[in-house]
N, C-alpha and C positions, 0 to 999 in steps of 0.2 A: 093459727094458720094450719090448715089441714091439706096435705098433698098425697095423692095416691102415687106410689112408686112401684116399679115392677122389679121383682127379683129374678124370676125365671121367665124367659121369653124366647120366642123363635124370631129370627130376622129373615125377611124375604125382600127381594128387590122389587121396587115399583117405580119405574122410570129411573130417575137419578137418585132416588132417596131409598133409604132402608126403612122398612115398615115393620113395626113391632106387633107381634101377635101374643096377647097377654095369657099367661098361665096362672100366675100367682100375684096378688097384689097386697099391699099393706097400707094402712093409713098412718101417716107420720104427722104428729102434732108438734114436735120440736125438732130443731136441727141437732146434729151431734154435738156441735159446739155448746149449745145451750144445755144439753143433757149433762155434759162433763162439768160445766160451771155449776149446775144445780146440785150434782151429787159429788162434787169435788172433795168435801170433808170426809166422804166414806172411802176414798182411794188411798192405797198404800203406796210405797216407793216404786214397786214394780208396776202398779197401775199408772202412776204418773209418768214413768219411763215409756210405757206403752202408749199413753196419750201423746207424748211428744213425738214418738216415732210415727205414729199414725197421722198426726197433724202435718208432719213434714213429708209424708209419702202417701197421701190420701189416694192418689190414682193407682199407685202400685198395690196398695193394700186392699183396694176394692176388688182386685182380681186374684188375690191370694187365697189359697186354702188355709184352714187354721193351722195345719202342720207347717206350711211355708212361713206363715207369720211367726209361729213359735220358733222356728229355726232362725229366722232373721233377728228376732229380739232376744233369743236365748231365754225365752219364758215358756213355761209349760202350757200344754193345751188347757189343763184345768184352770190355770191362773187366768188365761184369756177368757175362758167361759165365765169365771167369776167376775171378771172385769165387766163384761157385757151385762151380767145380771145386776151388778152394782149400779148400772145406768138404767135400770128398770127394763131391760131388753130381755127377750126370751132366750137368745143365744147368739152364736156367732153369725148365723145367717141373717138375723135381723140387724146386727151391727153392719154387715156389708151393705144392707139396703140403705142405711143412713150414709155410708161412705159413697155409694153410687149416686145418691141424691145430691151430694155436695160436689161431685166431680164430673157428672155427666148431664147433658141436656137431651135425654133420650126421646122426648115427646115432640120436639120442635124440629121440623125439617127446614123451615124458613123462619126468621125472626121478625116479629112485628115489635120493634123496640118501643114505640109509644105505648102500645097495649101492654107490654110487659111492665113498663115503669108505672103506669096507671094502676095495674093489677096489684103490683107490689105495694103501692100506696094504700089501696083498699084493704088488702090483707093486713098490713101493719096497723092501720087505723082500727080495724076490728080487734086486733091483738091488744092495742092500747086500751080499748074499751073494756075488754074482758079481764085484763090483768089486775091483780090486787095491788094498789098503790098505798094501801093504808099505813103500812110501816114507814114508808117514805114520808108520807104526809105527817105522821106523828113526829118523826125526827125534825122536820122543818118547823112544825108548830111549837115543839118544846125547846128548840134551840134559841139561846139568847141572841146570838149573832150567826148569820149564814154567810159564808164566803164561797163564791163560785169562781173556779179557775178554769178558763178555756185555754187549751194548749196550742192553738193555732188561730189564724184569722177567722175561719168559719166558726170554730168553737167559741171564740171570744164574742162573735156576733150573737150566738145562741145564748151565751151568758148574759149579755146586755139585754136581750129580748126577755129573758126570764126575770131579770131585775125589774124591767119596766112593767111586766105583767103583774108581778107580786105586789107592787105599790097599791094596786087596786084592792088587795086583801089586807092592806096596812102591814105587810111584812117587809121589812127593810132587808134587801139582799145586797151584799157588797161584792162587786166584781173585781177580780185580781187581774191586773194588766201585765201579764208576763211573769217569767221566773224571778226577775229582779224584785218585783213586789212581793212574791210569794215567800221568799226567804225571811224577811223581817216579820211578815204576818205569822209565820209558823211559831216564832218566839212569843207572840202575843196571845195565841190561842189558849183557851181553857176548855175543860170538859163540858162546859155549858154551851160551847159554840159547836158549829158543824161545818164541814167542808164538802163541797160538790166539785168533782173534777170531770170536765167534759173533754174527752179525748176520742179521736177518730179510731185509732188502732188499739189504744191502751197498752202499747208495747215499748214506747220510747224509754230510754234510760232516764230522761228527765221526769217523765210521768211516774215511773216506777219508784224513783227516788223520793219524789214528793209524796206519793201515797204511803210509802214506808215511814217517812218522817211524821205524817199525820197519825198513823197507827201507833208508832212508838209513844206518842203523847196521849194515846187513848182518846183521840178525838173521833166522834162519829163521822164516817165517810160514806158518801154516795157517789157512785160512778155513773156517768152517762156515756155510753160507747156503742159501737156498732156490734151486731150480732156475730161474735166469734169468740173462741177461747182466747183470753188474754190476761196478763198478770194483774192489770188494774181491777178487773172484775172480781178476781180472786181475793185481792187485798181489801176490797170494799165491804162494808156492812150490808149495803143494798146496791143493786145495779139495775138501771133502767136501759133497756136496749132500744136502739133506733136502727132500722134496716136501711141499707143503701143498695142502689142498683148501678151496675157498671155498664156504661154505654160504649160500645165499640164505634169509633169514628174513622171514616175513611179519609177525612181531610185534616184531622188534628189528633192530639193525644186522646186516649180514652178518657171518659169523663165519669166520675162517680157522684151520684146525687146525694144531696144533703137535706133536702126539704123535711124529711121525717124527724130530724133533730129539732126543727123549729115547731113542728106539729106536736112533738112530744111535750114541749113546754106548755103549749095551749091545753092539752089534755091534763097535764099535771096540775095546772092552775084550777081547772074545773073540779078535778077530784079533790084538791086541797080545799076549795070553797065548800064542797059538800061535807068534807071531813070536819072543817072548823064549825060549820053550822050545826052539825050533829053533836060535837063536843060542848059547844057553848050553849046549846039549847037546854042543857041540864045543870049549867053553872048558875050560881047567884051573881048578880051584878058586881058584887065585891071581888068575886073570884076571876072574872073575865079580865 
């Protein structure tokens, strides 16, 4: 997903809308949340504290100078710069670009919600296509048993759909119907098994507790969650991200889309099919 975002701009009035005149632009390939998840192992305690502060105060931080952020967090300027560099960014200015991207909608004066949602689907499908699922496919292929735990009604539906799809590839997937089933299953797991946890936020105490129990037992763990920094993604060996779109409603509560979670299982099946074909094409009949 590539988005051009403006760091320096002039704002002039045109009718009832602010018009942006671009001075400097950057090409952004990942969200800040994705970068933090990707480089999390490189971060120290100060970096993690800075992550937490920024995550909780994104809008305020997007307007702060480096000295202001340093004062707020009681962390030196040089530590903040090193934090940005650990995320593969050039410096603090580029970090602010990512913060602005996640907090402001500077390009849109009027929202075309249907177009936004469809564009999000197209971008995410392209992302699914380009991402390397090989490690995930290997984990599923080598697992003696696969258990998929969906933490809510939508997530359970995704788990059941995944179970149904993988029957086609002769891979039996066991769905876990709620926390009550997961507790005894944890005691049955061996290192030859694998667990997939599907969670919307990846932040609930129930999800974190379950993931920790899996990791204590040294069981391979895959997370399927939405694109944001969350504890589940950090605890997992591999994470598959599915984007969501928030739709503002004038007649009801806001609605968050979930279709990409289901699309992800379809793409995963196809990639698994290709992976299995590649692996088994070089095996003898006795090894298959």
